[in-house]
C-alpha positions as CSV (number, residue, x, y, z in Angstrom):
1,M,44.4,95.6,-11.0
2,A,46.9,94.1,-8.7
3,S,50.1,92.6,-10.3
4,D,51.2,89.0,-9.8
5,S,53.7,90.2,-7.2
6,D,50.8,91.6,-5.1
7,V,48.9,88.3,-4.9
8,P,49.3,86.6,-1.5
9,F,51.2,83.4,-1.5
10,E,49.0,80.3,-1.6
11,S,49.8,76.7,-1.4
12,E,48.7,76.1,-5.0
13,A,49.9,79.5,-6.5
14,D,52.2,79.2,-9.5
15,G,52.0,75.5,-9.3
16,V,53.8,75.3,-6.0
17,S,52.4,72.4,-4.0
18,E,52.4,71.7,-0.3
19,L,54.6,68.7,-1.0
20,S,57.3,70.9,-2.5
21,I,57.1,73.3,0.4
22,L,57.4,70.5,2.9
23,G,60.2,69.1,0.8
24,Y,62.0,72.4,1.1
25,L,61.5,72.7,4.8
26,E,62.7,69.1,5.3
27,T,65.8,69.8,3.2
28,R,66.5,72.9,5.3
29,R,66.2,70.9,8.5
30,K,68.7,68.4,7.2
31,F,71.0,71.2,6.3
32,I,70.8,72.8,9.7
33,K,71.4,69.4,11.4
34,Q,74.4,68.8,9.2
35,V,75.8,72.2,10.0
36,A,75.2,71.8,13.7
37,G,76.8,68.3,13.7
38,T,79.8,69.6,11.8
39,S,80.2,72.5,14.2
40,A,80.0,70.2,17.2
41,A,82.6,67.9,15.7
42,I,84.9,70.9,15.0
43,A,84.5,72.0,18.6
44,I,84.9,68.5,20.2
45,V,87.7,67.0,18.2
46,P,90.4,69.5,19.3
47,N,89.4,68.9,23.0
48,L,89.6,65.2,22.5
49,L,93.0,65.6,20.8
50,S,94.1,67.9,23.7
51,A,93.0,65.4,26.3
52,A,94.8,62.6,24.4
53,S,97.9,64.7,24.2
54,L,97.7,65.6,27.9
55,D,97.3,61.9,28.9
56,Q,100.3,61.1,26.7
57,A,102.3,63.9,28.3
58,K,101.4,62.6,31.8
59,T,102.4,59.1,30.9
60,T,105.7,60.3,29.4
61,S,106.3,62.5,32.4
62,A,105.6,59.7,34.8
63,A,107.9,57.4,32.9
64,G,110.6,60.1,32.8
65,A,110.2,60.7,36.6
66,A,110.6,57.0,37.3
67,S,113.7,56.8,35.1
68,D,115.2,59.9,36.8
69,S,114.9,58.6,40.3
70,A,118.0,58.4,42.4
71,K,119.0,55.8,45.0
72,V,120.1,57.1,48.4
73,N,121.0,55.4,51.7
74,L,119.9,57.4,54.7
75,K,120.8,56.6,58.3
76,I,118.0,58.1,60.5
77,N,117.7,57.6,64.2
78,G,120.2,54.7,64.1
79,K,118.4,52.9,61.3
80,D,119.4,52.5,57.7
81,Y,116.9,53.3,54.9
82,A,117.4,52.7,51.2
83,L,115.2,54.9,49.1
84,D,114.5,55.7,45.4
85,V,113.7,59.4,45.3
86,D,113.4,62.2,42.8
87,P,116.6,64.1,43.0
88,R,114.6,67.2,43.9
89,V,113.0,65.8,47.0
90,T,113.9,67.6,50.1
91,L,115.0,65.7,53.2
92,L,111.9,67.0,55.0
93,D,109.5,65.5,52.4
94,A,111.5,62.2,52.4
95,L,111.1,62.0,56.2
96,R,107.4,62.8,56.2
97,E,106.1,61.3,52.9
98,R,108.4,58.3,52.4
99,L,109.4,57.3,55.9
100,H,106.3,58.6,57.8
101,L,108.5,60.3,60.4
102,T,106.0,63.2,60.8
103,G,107.5,64.8,63.9
104,S,109.4,67.2,61.8
105,K,106.9,69.8,60.6
106,K,106.5,71.7,57.4
107,G,105.9,75.3,58.4
108,C,107.0,78.0,56.0
109,D,108.9,75.6,53.6
110,H,111.4,78.4,53.1
111,G,113.8,77.8,56.1
112,Q,112.5,80.8,58.0
113,C,110.5,79.2,60.9
114,G,112.6,76.3,62.1
115,A,109.7,73.8,62.5
116,C,111.5,71.3,60.3
117,T,114.8,71.4,62.2
118,V,116.6,68.1,62.5
119,L,120.1,67.1,63.6
120,L,122.7,66.2,60.9
121,N,125.9,64.7,62.3
122,G,125.0,66.5,65.6
123,R,124.4,69.9,64.0
124,R,121.0,71.5,63.3
125,I,119.7,72.1,59.8
126,N,116.5,73.1,58.2
127,S,115.5,69.9,56.5
128,C,113.1,71.8,54.1
129,L,116.1,73.4,52.4
130,S,118.3,70.3,52.1
131,L,118.0,67.7,49.3
132,A,117.7,64.1,50.5
133,V,120.2,62.8,48.0
134,T,123.0,64.9,49.5
135,H,122.9,63.0,52.8
136,E,124.3,59.7,51.8
137,G,125.9,58.2,54.9
138,D,125.1,61.1,57.2
139,E,123.8,60.6,60.7
140,I,120.3,62.1,60.9
141,T,118.4,62.5,64.1
142,T,114.8,63.6,64.2
143,I,112.5,64.3,67.2
144,E,111.5,60.6,67.1
145,G,115.1,59.6,67.8
146,L,115.9,61.7,70.8
147,A,114.2,59.6,73.5
148,N,115.8,56.4,74.7
149,G,113.0,54.0,74.5
150,E,110.4,55.1,77.0
151,E,112.9,57.5,78.7
152,L,112.5,61.1,77.4
153,H,115.5,63.1,76.4
154,P,116.3,65.7,79.2
155,M,115.3,68.5,76.8
156,Q,112.0,66.9,76.1
157,A,111.3,66.4,79.8
158,A,112.3,70.0,80.5
159,F,109.9,71.3,77.8
160,I,107.1,69.4,79.4
161,E,108.0,70.6,82.9
162,H,108.3,74.2,82.0
163,D,105.3,74.2,79.6
164,G,107.6,75.1,76.7
165,F,104.9,74.6,74.1
166,Q,101.3,75.5,73.5
167,C,99.9,74.5,70.1
168,G,102.9,72.2,69.8
169,Y,103.5,72.7,66.0
170,C,107.0,74.2,66.4
171,T,108.0,72.1,69.4
172,S,109.9,69.3,67.6
173,G,112.0,71.9,65.8
174,Q,112.5,73.9,69.0
175,I,113.7,70.8,70.9
176,C,116.1,69.6,68.2
177,S,117.5,73.1,67.9
178,A,117.8,73.4,71.7
179,V,119.7,70.1,71.9
180,A,122.2,71.4,69.3
181,C,122.3,74.8,70.9
182,V,123.5,73.3,74.2
183,K,126.0,70.9,72.5
184,E,127.4,73.8,70.5
185,G,128.2,75.7,73.7
186,H,125.7,78.5,73.0
187,A,123.6,78.3,76.1
188,N,125.8,80.3,78.5
189,S,123.4,83.2,79.1
190,D,119.8,84.2,78.5
191,D,120.8,86.5,75.7
192,E,123.0,83.9,74.1
193,I,120.2,81.3,74.1
194,R,117.8,83.8,72.6
195,E,120.2,84.7,69.9
196,W,121.1,81.1,68.9
197,M,117.5,80.0,69.1
198,S,116.2,82.9,67.0
199,G,115.9,80.8,63.9
200,N,113.0,78.9,65.6
201,I,109.7,80.8,65.7
202,C,107.0,80.1,68.2
203,R,103.8,81.8,67.0
204,C,102.2,81.1,70.4
205,G,104.9,83.2,72.2
206,A,106.1,80.6,74.6
207,Y,109.7,82.0,74.5
208,P,110.1,82.6,78.3
209,N,109.2,78.9,79.0
210,I,111.4,77.7,76.2
211,L,114.3,79.7,77.7
212,A,113.7,78.2,81.1
213,A,113.5,74.6,79.7
214,I,116.8,75.0,77.9
215,K,118.5,76.4,81.0
216,E,117.4,73.5,83.1
217,A,118.2,70.9,80.4
218,K,121.7,72.3,80.0
219,T,122.5,70.9,83.5
220,K,121.4,67.4,82.5
221,V,122.5,67.1,78.8
222,R,126.0,65.8,78.1
223,T,127.8,68.1,75.8
């Protein structure tokens, strides 16, 4: 004779009704839903708090950046510009991003290629390595300021005549550097020109044409 434990479970066995079973299942569903909802809340709330903290940090950072800006007066190509800039902004970025003088190129951004060369008080510098705020009152000349109206600077004309550029990316820096090279008195021989122009890289390899352009322009540029 089978014991009570061997009797298969039936809906009415031991006084357990279908209603009580359904009530148990319904309670379990509610419990699972509550657990799932609580877990979701636990997972979402930190993300919401993080997002809020990030937004607050951005707002604080933006406010701090605005309060930390510095005023600087730059004289570029004969014109005066008054700027509010972050003290960390380079002269190159101020020229390109704030004043839209995009002739000076950002090549390596490490002062190694010379594409960003401009003239500072007549001498060449890598504008990517120089902070804008350090040039209060200096005379800055970019490639846009070399020509006299519609008349090209002799160095610009010589680069065109001797095909001293191919892709053109390095050309503005090459020309500014070449103008200074001649004015500095470092264009007395081919080897001297090559040496003093070595800081300006031409990835297209137009060096012989650049050399020819500088030699010709030397006879036309006032030193």
